FIVOSE-618614 format. One record per residue (C-alpha): x, y, z; residue in three letters. Coordinates in steps of 0.25 Angstrom, whole numbers, plus 2048, in hexadecimal, padded with zeros to 3 digits. Example, Ala and Ser with C-alpha at 12.3 -4.5 7.8 and 13.67 -1.06 7.14 Angstrom:
! FIVOSE-618614
8317EE81FALA
8377FC81DSER
! end
This chain:
! FIVOSE-618614
800800800MET
80480E7FEILE
802819808VAL
7FF828804ASP
80682F810LEU
7FE83C80CGLU
7F183580ELYS
7F482C81ACYS
7F0832827ILE
7F5826830GLY
7E7821834CYS
7EC813835GLY
7E080C82FTYR
7E9805825CYS
7F2800831VAL
7E57FB838ARG
7DF7F482CASP
7EB7EE825CYS
7E97DF826PRO
7F87DC826VAL
7FD7E782EGLY
8057EE823ALA
8037FC826VAL
808805832HIS
808814835LEU
81581C835SER
81582B838LYS
80582A836LYS
806824828LYS
803816823ALA
80F80D81FVAL
80D801817ILE
8167F581CASP
81C7EA814GLU
8117DF817ASN
8077E780FCYS
7FF7DF806THR
7F87EA7FEASN
7EB7E4803CYS
7E47F2803GLY
7DE7F1811ALA
7E47FF815CYS
7DE805808LEU
7D080180DLYS
7D280881BVAL
7DA815817CYS
7D1820817GLU
7DB82A812GLN
7DE823805GLY
7ED822809ALA
7F0814804LEU
7F180E7F6SER
7F58007F1ARG
8037FE7EBGLU
8027FE7DCPRO
80B7F27DAGLU
80B7E47E1PRO
8157E37EDPHE
8227DD7E8ALA
8237CE7ECGLY
8157CE7F1ALA
80B7C37EEVAL
7FD7C77EAILE
7F27BF7F2CYS
7E67BC7EAASP
7DE7B67F5SER
7D47C27F6CYS
7D27CF7EFPRO
7DC7D67F8ILE
7E87D07F0THR
7F27D37FBCYS
8017D57F6GLN
8087CC800ILE
8177CE802LYS
8217C3805GLU
81F7BF814GLY
8127C7816TYR
8037C3817ILE
7F77C8810GLY
7EC7D1815ALA
7E47C5819CYS
7EF7BE821HIS
7EE7B1819ARG
7F97B180FPHE
8077B4810LYS
8127B7805ASN
81C7AC807VAL
8277AC7FDGLY
81F7B27F2GLY
8137A97F4LYS
8067AB7FCLEU
8057A1807VAL
7F879F810ARG
7FC7A281EVAL
7F3797824THR
7F478981FPRO
7E8782819LEU
7E077C825GLN
7D876F824THR
7CC76C82CPHE
7D5764836LYS
7DD771839ASP
7D077883DVAL
7C776E843GLU
7CB771852ASP
7C577F850VAL
7B977B846VAL
7B476F84FGLY
7B076184CPRO
7B175B83EASP
7A375B838PRO
79D74E834SER
799752825GLU
7A475081BPRO
7A375E816ILE
7A2765823ARG
7B1765825ARG
7BA76C81BPRO
7C6764816LEU
7CE770817ILE
7CB77E81DTHR
7CD78B816ALA
7D7790820ILE
7E4792819GLY
7DD78F80CALA
7DE79D805GLY
7D47A57FDTHR
7CC7A27F1THR
7CE7B07EATYR
7C97B37E0PRO
7BE7AA7E2ASP
7BD7A57D4CYS
7C879B7D7LYS
7C778E7DFPRO
7C978F7EEALA
7D778D7F3PRO
7D477F7F8PHE
7CA7757F3ILE
7CD7677F9VAL
7C675A7F8GLN
7C674E802GLY
7BE74480ALYS
7B7747816GLN
7AF73B81DLYS
7B0734810GLY
7AA73F808VAL
7B17467FCASP
7B1755800VAL
7B87627FBVAL
7BB76E803THR
7BD77C7FDVAL
7C4787805VAL
7C7795804THR
7CA7A180DGLU
7BF7AA808ALA
7C07B9809PRO
7B27BD80DLEU
7AD7CC80DSER
79F7C6811TYR
7A47C381FSER
7A27C682DGLY
7A27C183BILE
7987C0846LEU
79D7C2854VAL
7967BC860LYS
7997C286DVAL
7927BA879ASP
78E7C4883THR
7827CC888ASP
78B7D9889ILE
7857E387FPRO
78F7E7874VAL
7867F086CGLY
77A7F2864GLU
7767E9859GLU
77A7EF84CGLY
7857F7852ALA
7937F884BASP
79E7EF84FVAL
7AB7F684ELEU
7BA7F384EVAL
7C0801852GLY
7B780B84ALYS
7B480183FARG
7A77FA83DLYS
7A97EA83BVAL
79B7E583FGLY
78F7E7847ILE
7887E2853VAL
77D7D884FTHR
7727D1856THR
7757CA864GLU
7747BB864GLN
76F7B5872TYR
7797BC87BGLY
7847BF871SER
7877CC86ALYS
78A7CA85BMET
7937D3852LEU
7937D2843SER
7A17D683EILE
7A37D882FGLY
79B7D4823GLY
79D7D9815VAL
7987E7817ASN
7A17EA822LEU
7AD7E281BLEU
7AB7EB80ETHR
7A97F8816GLY
7B480281ALYS
7B87FA826ASP
7B97ED81FGLY
7C77E9823LEU
7C57EA832VAL
7B87E3830VAL
7BF7D7829ALA
7CA7D7834ARG
7C07D783FTHR
7B87CB839ILE
7C57C3837VAL
7CB7C6845ASP
7BE7C284CILE
7BD7B5843ALA
7CC7B2847ASN
7C87B4856ARG
7D07C0858LYS
7CC7CA862SER
7C57D685CVAL
7C17E3862LYS
7B37E985ELEU
7AB7F5862LYS
79C7F5860VAL
79780385DGLN
791809869ASP
7937FC870GLY
79D7F3876ALA
7AC7F1873LYS
7AF7E2871LEU
7BB7D986FGLU
7B77CC869VAL
7BF7C0866GLN
7B87B3861VAL
7B87A886CGLY
7BB7B2877GLN
7B47BB881THR
7B07C887CPRO
7B57D5882VAL
7A97DF883ILE
7AD7ED887ASN
7B97E888EGLY
7B27DD895GLU
7B17CE893ARG
7A37C8895PRO
7A57BA89BASP
7987B3897VAL
78C7B588DMET
77E7B4892ARG
7777A6893VAL
76B7AB88BGLY
7617B688CCYS
75A7BA899GLY
74E7B1895SER
7577A5891ALA
75F7A789ETHR
7537A68A6LEU
74E79A89EGLY
75B7928A0LEU
75C7958AFPHE
74D7978B4ALA
74E78C8BFPRO
75A7928C5LEU
7567A08C4LEU
74879D8CAGLU
74F7978D6ALA
7587A38D7SER
74E7AF8D9ALA
73F7B28D8ASP
7417BA8CBGLU
74D7BA8C1VAL
7507C58B7ILE
75A7C28ACILE
75F7CE8A5LEU
7637CD896ASP
7647D788BSER
75B7CF882HIS
7517C788BILE
7507CA89ATHR
7487C08A2SER
73F7C08AELEU
73E7B38B5MET
7307B48BBSER
72A7B78ADGLU
7337AE8A4HIS
72D7A18A0ALA
73A79A8A6ALA
7377A18B3GLY
72979D8B3ARG
72D78E8B0PHE
73578D8BCVAL
72B7948C5GLY
72F7A28C6ALA
7247AB8CDLYS
7217B98C8PRO
7297C48CESER
7237D18CAGLY
72F7D68C4ILE
72E7DD8B6ARG
73A7E08ADLEU
73C7ED8A6ARG
7407E6899PHE
7377E388DARG
72F7D688FLEU
7317CC884SER
7297C088ATHR
7267BC898PRO
7337BD8A0GLY
73C7C1894ARG
73F7D0892TYR
7477D7887PHE
7537DD88EGLY
75B7E9889ASP
76A7EB886HIS
7747F188FGLY
7817EF897ASP
7797E98A3GLY
7757DC8A8TRP
7737D189DGLY
7767DC892GLY
76A7E4896THR
76A7F389BSER
7677EE8AAILE
7737F18B3THR
76A7F08C0ASP
7627E38BFPRO
7567EA8C6LEU
7557F38BBASP
74F7E88B2VAL
7427E88BBILE
7377F28B8SER
72F7EF8C4ASP
72A7E48CEILE
71C7E18D0ASP
71B7E18DFSER
70E7D98DEGLY
7167CD8D9VAL
7247CF8DEALA
7267CA8EDARG
7307CF8F7PRO
73C7C58F8GLY
73B7C28E9MET
7497C08E3ARG
74D7C58D5VAL
7597C18CELEU
75E7C98C2VAL
76A7C48BATHR
76E7C48ABGLU
7707B98A1THR
77F7B68A5THR
77B7B58B4GLY
7877BE8B6ARG
7807CA8BDASN
7747C78C6ALA
76D7CE8D2ARG
7637C88DCLEU
7587D18E2TYR
74D7CF8ECGLU
7407D68EDLEU
73F7DE8FAGLY
7337E2902ASN
7357F08FBASP
7327EA8EEGLU
7407EC8E9LYS
74A7E28E4LEU
7577E28EDHIS
7647DB8E9GLU
7687CF8F1ILE
7737C58F0SER
7737BA8E5ILE
76D7AE8EBSER
7737A08E8ASP
76779C8DFALA
7697A88D7SER
7787A68D6ARG
7757988D1GLN
76C79D8C6ALA
7767A88C2LEU
78279E8C2ASP
77A7958B9ALA
7777A08AFILE
7867A48AFALA
78B7968AEALA
7837948A1THR
7887A189ACYS
79279F88FGLU
79F7A788EPRO
79F7B4887SER
7A77B287AARG
7A87B786CVAL
7A57AE860SER
7A47B2851ALA
79E7AC844VAL
7A57B0837TYR
79B7B382CMET
79E7B481DALA
7987B180FGLY
7A07A8805THR
7947A87FBGLY
79B7B17F1GLY
7A77AF7E8SER
7AE7A77F3ALA
7A679B7EDARG
7AD79B7E0ALA
7BA7957E6GLY
7B17897EAVAL
7A97867DDTHR
7A678B7CFLEU
79778C7D3TYR
7977947E0PRO
7887937E2VAL
7897847E3LYS
7937867EFLEU
78978F7F6THR
77E7857F4ARG
7877797F9ALA
78A781805VAL
77C784809HIS
778776805GLY
78377080FALA
78A769803ARG
796772805ALA
79A776813ASN
7A1783816LEU
7AB784822THR
7B4790827VAL
7C178B82AGLY
7BB77D82CGLY
7B1783836ALA
7A2781833PRO
79A78D82DALA
78C79082DPHE
78779481FVAL
77B79E81FLEU
76F79A817PRO
76B7A180BGLY
7747A67FFGLY
7837A67FEGLY
78C79F808ILE
78C7A7815ASN
7927A0821PHE
7967A2830MET
7A179B837ALA
7A579B846ASP
7B37A1846VAL
7B7799852GLU
7B678C84AARG
7BF79283FVAL
7CE791842LYS
7D379E848GLY
7DA7A883FGLY
7D57A4831PHE
7CC7AF82EPHE
7D27BB826TYR
7CF7C8820TRP
7D37CF813THR
7D37DE810PRO
7C87DC805THR
7C27DC811PRO
7BD7CE813ALA
7BF7C381DTHR
7C57B6819ILE
7BF7A981ECYS
7C379A81CPRO
7B8793814VAL
7B6785810GLU
7AC77D808TYR
7AB76E80ATHR
7A2765801MET
7A27587FBGLU
7A97577EEILE
79D7547E6LYS
7967607EAASP
7A37687E7TYR
7A37637D9GLU
7947667D7GLU
7967757DBMET
7A17777D1GLY
7AD7767DBGLY
7BB7797D7HIS
7BF76A7D5LEU
7CB76E7CDGLU
7D17747DAALA
7CD7697E4MET
7D97627EBLYS
7D97567F3PRO
7DA758802PHE
7E5751809LYS
7EA754817VAL
7F875081CLYS
801755827GLU
803761824PRO
7F676481CLEU
7F876180DASP
7EF768804ILE
7F27687F5PRO
7F57757EEASP
! end
C-alpha cells in the first residue's frame, strides 16, 4: 500500500483493522510494514483517502486466488485470512487437512448412518474460488459397508453471522438495541429465550456495511472461542467467551434461572407450600403468587389476601417488568411488588416468602397485628426450599451458533447441477457438516445452516477482508447420489489413511 502523507491524519484506523498487523504509526503518519499483503483492508476504513494500492505486484510474492482479495504474500509471511503462507515461493496451507478422527473428540460420538460422518473435514482443505472449479478435495471411500463420497471446502461466506446466547437474568439492554465493538455496530439484541439473553452478530447487511471488517472479525473471534468485549447501546458492557461465564458490567453471574417464576413454583410447589403460607417468586417475565397459582392450589395453599402490582396473566401468574432488581425486575425492595393486602382474608402470623428464580435472594416476612409485614429470619423449611431451587440452577455461561448460507455459488464446486445438491441436502440424501460437526439445515429454499461452534475444533473459522467469514463445510453422500447430481467425478480421489495422514494430491 502507498500512504499519502499529506492526507494521512494519523487516526490509526488502518492500524486497528489490518488483518496481518502490517501498519504502524510513526510521527502520527501511517507506515506500511514488510508483511503487507495488499489486501485493501486499510483502504476500506481510511476516511481521508490517504491510502492506495501498489500498482505492481510485490517482488517475490505469490498471489493467492482462494478468495476475491487475491493477497500478494511475500516469502515467509501469511495472507489476510491467516490460512496460507508463502514457503519457498509456494502457498502452503498452514493447517494440515483433518480427517473425522482428528476432530471426533470435539464433535462427539460417531453417527450411525454412513453419510452422517464425513470421510475428511474441510479443516485445512483450502477454498474453492472461483466456485466454477471443483472443490479442493473430493474423496471416495466406504463407511459401514456403503460407498460414499465427501466433498470439502473452506467456504468464504458473506451471508453469515453468529447467534450468541448468554445464560443470565441480568438485563443487558432493550431488544433491538445495537451491539457495538468500540463505537462500531456489529449486531443487535434479539428476543430473549427462556432465561437467556440473545445477541445476533453479523449478517450480510452489516458485513457489507461500513464496519464490515470489525463485524467479520467479531464473528470469527466468537466462533473461535476468544474473549470479545461488546457494548449494548444504552445497556450493559459485556465480555463474552464461548464456554465461559459472561462478564456483565464487570461482574460474573454464577447461575442462570431455573425457569420463569411460574415454572419455579410448579417445580417446587410442595417444598414452597411447606416453607410459608404465601410465596412470591419474582421474575421479569412471569412472577408467580402461590395461593392463586394452579400448582399452589394443587398442594393445598390457602388464599392470603395478597395482591400484586404486576399485570395479571392467568391466576397466580403476573407479567413482570424489566430492571436491575430481583429476578431481573424493577423490584429492589421485595415488599414493593405487593399492591395491597385484604385484611378480611389475611391473618396475623401469616408468613410470606419472597424470592427469585435462582433462590439467591430471599426474605421471609410475618404479618403482625398491625396488618403490616415484618421481616423475620429465614426458617429451616424456607431454607430447604431455597436450597432446592439454587441446586437446580445451571451455571451462567456463553454459547454460540454460527449461521450461514451456502445456497449460492459455493455449490458449483460440488456439482454441475447446484439445485440438485440443494434438494439432496433437504431430502437428507446429502449430509452437511461443519468441521465434522452436525449442522441443522433450515427448511425452505437454499442451504442455510446453523452449527454449535463448541462442536467445531477451535480456531478454524477465519475472515477475509471482502469482508466475509470462512467456514469449513463438508457434504457427504452415497456415490450413486453424487453421480446422479452431476458431481465432479473426474476430480474424485480414493480415501486412504495411513500414519501420517496420506491424501492424494
